[in-house]
C-alpha positions in Angstrom: 33.0 -26.1 30.8 31.4 -23.7 33.3 31.7 -20.0 33.4 34.5 -19.9 35.9 36.5 -22.3 33.7 35.8 -20.1 30.7 37.1 -17.1 32.7 40.4 -18.8 33.6 40.8 -19.9 30.0 40.3 -16.4 28.7 42.7 -15.0 31.3 45.8 -16.9 30.5 45.2 -20.3 28.8 43.5 -18.8 25.8 46.4 -16.4 25.1 48.9 -19.3 25.5 46.9 -21.2 22.9 46.9 -18.2 20.6 50.7 -18.0 20.9 51.0 -21.7 19.9 48.6 -21.2 17.0 50.6 -18.2 15.8 53.8 -20.2 15.7 52.1 -23.0 13.8 50.2 -20.9 11.3 52.9 -18.3 10.9 55.2 -21.1 9.6 52.6 -22.3 7.1 53.3 -19.7 4.5 56.9 -20.5 4.0 56.0 -24.2 3.9 53.6 -23.5 1.1 56.3 -21.5 -0.6 58.7 -24.5 -0.4 56.1 -26.9 -1.5 55.5 -24.8 -4.7 59.1 -25.5 -5.7 58.1 -29.1 -6.5 54.4 -29.0 -7.2 51.9 -26.7 -8.9 49.3 -25.0 -6.6 46.5 -27.5 -7.2 48.7 -30.4 -6.1 50.0 -28.5 -3.1 46.4 -28.1 -2.0 45.6 -31.7 -2.9 48.5 -33.0 -0.8 47.6 -30.8 2.1 43.9 -31.8 2.2 44.7 -35.4 1.4 47.2 -35.9 4.2 44.7 -34.1 6.6 42.0 -36.6 5.6 44.3 -39.5 6.1 45.3 -38.3 9.5 41.7 -38.2 10.6 40.7 -41.5 9.0 41.3 -43.7 12.1 38.7 -41.7 14.1 36.4 -40.5 11.4 33.6 -43.1 12.0 33.7 -42.6 15.7 33.4 -38.8 15.4 30.8 -39.1 12.6 28.5 -40.9 15.1 28.5 -37.9 17.3 27.0 -35.7 14.7 23.4 -35.3 13.6 22.4 -35.7 10.0 21.1 -32.1 9.8 24.6 -30.9 11.0 26.4 -32.5 8.0 25.7 -29.6 5.6 27.1 -27.1 8.1 30.2 -29.3 8.6 30.7 -29.6 4.9 30.4 -25.8 4.6 33.0 -25.5 7.4 35.3 -27.9 5.5 34.9 -25.9 2.3 35.3 -22.4 3.8 37.7 -23.2 6.6 40.1 -25.5 4.8 39.1 -26.5 1.3 39.1 -23.2 -0.6 41.9 -21.5 1.4 44.1 -24.6 0.7 43.8 -23.8 -3.0 43.8 -20.0 -2.8 47.0 -19.6 -0.8 49.3 -21.6 -3.1 47.7 -20.0 -6.2 48.5 -16.6 -4.7 51.9 -17.4 -3.4 53.2 -18.1 -6.9 53.4 -14.3 -7.1 53.0 -13.1 -3.5 55.8 -13.4 -0.9 55.2 -15.6 2.1 55.7 -12.5 4.4 52.9 -10.6 2.6 50.6 -13.6 2.7 51.0 -13.7 6.4 50.3 -10.0 6.8 47.2 -10.0 4.6 45.9 -13.0 6.6 45.5 -10.7 9.5 42.4 -9.3 7.8 40.6 -12.4 9.0 39.4 -10.9 12.4 38.0 -7.8 10.6 36.0 -10.0 8.2 35.0 -12.3 11.1 33.5 -9.3 12.9 31.9 -7.9 9.8 30.2 -11.1 8.9 29.2 -11.6 12.5 27.5 -8.2 12.5 25.7 -8.8 9.3 24.6 -12.4 9.7 25.0 -13.5 13.3 23.8 -10.5 15.4 27.2 -9.5 16.7 26.9 -6.2 18.5 27.6 -3.1 16.4 29.5 0.0 17.5 31.1 2.9 15.6 34.4 2.1 17.2 34.3 -1.4 15.6 33.3 0.1 12.3 36.2 2.6 12.4 38.5 -0.3 13.3 37.4 -2.2 10.2 37.9 0.8 8.0 41.4 1.4 9.4 42.3 -2.3 8.8 41.1 -2.0 5.2 43.2 1.1 4.7 46.2 -0.9 5.7 45.4 -3.6 3.2 44.9 -1.0 0.5 48.4 0.4 1.3 49.9 -3.0 0.7 48.2 -3.3 -2.6 49.0 0.3 -3.6 52.7 -0.3 -3.0 52.5 -3.9 -4.3 55.9 -4.1 -5.9 57.7 -3.0 -2.6 55.4 -5.2 -0.5 56.1 -8.4 -2.4 53.3 -8.7 -4.8 55.7 -9.0 -7.7 53.7 -6.9 -10.0 50.7 -9.2 -9.7 48.5 -7.4 -7.2 45.4 -9.3 -8.3 46.8 -12.4 -6.8 46.8 -10.7 -3.4 43.0 -10.7 -3.7 43.0 -14.5 -3.6 44.4 -14.1 0.0 41.7 -11.6 0.8 39.1 -14.1 -0.4 40.7 -16.8 1.7 40.3 -14.5 4.7 36.6 -14.2 4.0 36.4 -18.0 3.9 38.1 -18.3 7.3 35.8 -15.7 8.7 32.7 -17.5 7.5 34.0 -20.8 8.9 34.7 -19.2 12.3 31.3 -17.7 12.6 29.6 -21.0 11.6 31.5 -22.9 14.2 31.1 -20.3 16.9 27.4 -19.7 16.5 26.0 -22.9 14.9 28.1 -25.8 16.1 28.5 -25.1 19.7 27.4 -28.6 20.8 30.3 -30.3 18.9 33.8 -30.4 20.1 36.8 -29.3 18.1 38.0 -32.8 17.3 34.6 -33.8 15.9 34.3 -30.7 13.8 37.8 -31.1 12.4 37.6 -34.8 11.7 34.3 -34.6 9.9 34.6 -31.3 8.1 38.2 -32.0 6.9 37.3 -35.5 5.7 34.2 -34.4 3.8 36.4 -32.2 1.7 39.8 -34.0 1.9 38.8 -37.4 0.7 37.4 -36.3 -2.7 40.4 -34.0 -3.2 42.8 -36.9 -2.4 41.1 -39.1 -5.0 41.5 -36.3 -7.5 45.1 -35.8 -6.6 45.9 -39.5 -7.1 43.7 -40.2 -10.1 43.3 -36.9 -11.9 46.8 -35.4 -11.8 50.4 -36.4 -12.6 51.3 -36.4 -8.9 52.3 -40.1 -8.9 54.4 -39.9 -12.0 56.1 -36.8 -10.6 57.2 -38.7 -7.5 58.4 -41.6 -9.7 60.5 -39.4 -12.0 61.6 -36.7 -9.7 63.0 -38.0 -6.4 63.5 -34.5 -5.1 59.8 -34.0 -5.1 59.6 -36.1 -2.0 61.0 -33.1 -0.2 57.9 -31.2 -1.3 55.7 -33.9 0.0 57.5 -33.6 3.4 57.1 -29.8 3.6 53.4 -30.1 2.7 52.8 -33.0 5.1 54.2 -31.0 7.9 51.9 -28.2 6.8 48.9 -30.5 6.8 49.6 -32.3 10.1 50.4 -29.2 12.1 48.9 -26.2 10.4 45.7 -28.0 9.3 45.0 -31.0 11.5 46.5 -30.0 14.9 45.9 -26.3 14.7 42.4 -26.8 13.3 41.4 -28.9 16.3 42.8 -26.4 18.7 41.3 -23.4 16.9 37.8 -24.8 16.7 37.8 -25.7 20.3 39.2 -22.3 21.3 36.5 -20.3 19.5 33.8 -22.4 21.2 35.4 -21.7 24.6 35.7 -18.0 23.9 34.2 -16.5 20.7 34.9 -16.4 16.9 36.3 -12.9 17.1 38.7 -13.8 20.0 39.9 -16.9 18.2 40.6 -14.8 15.1 43.0 -12.6 17.1 45.7 -15.2 16.4 46.2 -13.0 13.3 47.9 -10.4 15.6 50.9 -12.7 16.0 50.9 -14.7 12.7 52.3 -11.8 10.6 55.4 -11.4 12.8 56.1 -15.1 12.6 55.5 -15.2 8.8 57.8 -12.1 8.3 60.5 -13.8 10.4 60.4 -16.9 8.3 60.3 -14.8 5.1 63.4 -12.8 6.2 65.3 -16.1 7.0 64.3 -17.4 3.5 65.8 -14.3 1.8 62.7 -12.2 1.3 63.1 -8.4 1.5 61.1 -6.9 4.4 60.2 -3.3 3.5 58.8 -0.3 5.5 55.5 -0.8 3.7 55.2 -4.3 5.3 55.3 -2.7 8.8 53.1 0.2 7.8 50.4 -2.0 6.3 50.6 -4.5 9.1 50.5 -1.8 11.7 47.3 -0.3 10.3 45.6 -3.7 9.9 46.4 -4.7 13.5 45.4 -1.3 14.8 42.1 -1.9 13.1 41.8 -5.3 14.6 42.4 -3.8 18.1 39.9 -1.0 17.6 37.3 -3.4 16.3 37.3 -5.4 19.6 36.4 -2.4 21.7 
């Protein structure tokens, strides 16, 4: 893609893609919540990663041939940080954290993406960006300080699991944006997801009671359905689109999807009976203001 195409993409196509990603990813938190009705967190993660690996299996060998051997460690790291660890961290957190709050806290990702970029990838530094990062962190602290009202359910430490997941996403974005520019989004997704998803799928089938749960609890198939939708759309489809987007633009621009995701997540949370409090809007406003300032 030449520079003029990149310009057109950044002008309107990139924002359209961000809008689509926000709808997909904003719905993921309530799908995790519904999956947890039927399965424990480790199995929710296992189903999500396993279905993702199966979805890529028809094209895995073809895409694997497009990679160089020295790129495999980076692709494995992208799989671990961009999909593997967050897939376990979010369900573990959402046993105690509302889906609305999970979506709001995920908006910390752009701030972490920029911070890691400055420290490890020579992203330009300005005091405005630093101030933006600090403002965003103040917003997150407000959500933790008023945890009971914000939907932490008295278990504020579980919110830290989502913060850790945001750090994982930020690491993955920077690796893709700065180290894997010569690979397209489909190749990155197929290889990185499979490197992580196949072992996790084997563990799900052989090391847990997942099969017996399906045999003895027919209702559990609903949970499989929710998590499969999560995997196919939020993990597979959105992953391909996102990796390609940050190559066309930048890791920080791609992470701005977090501007819109909280609103979608809060909408789903409200529809599912969650209480949306003033602290949600205050914390989200501070975080997104920080994200805005950090891009100037």
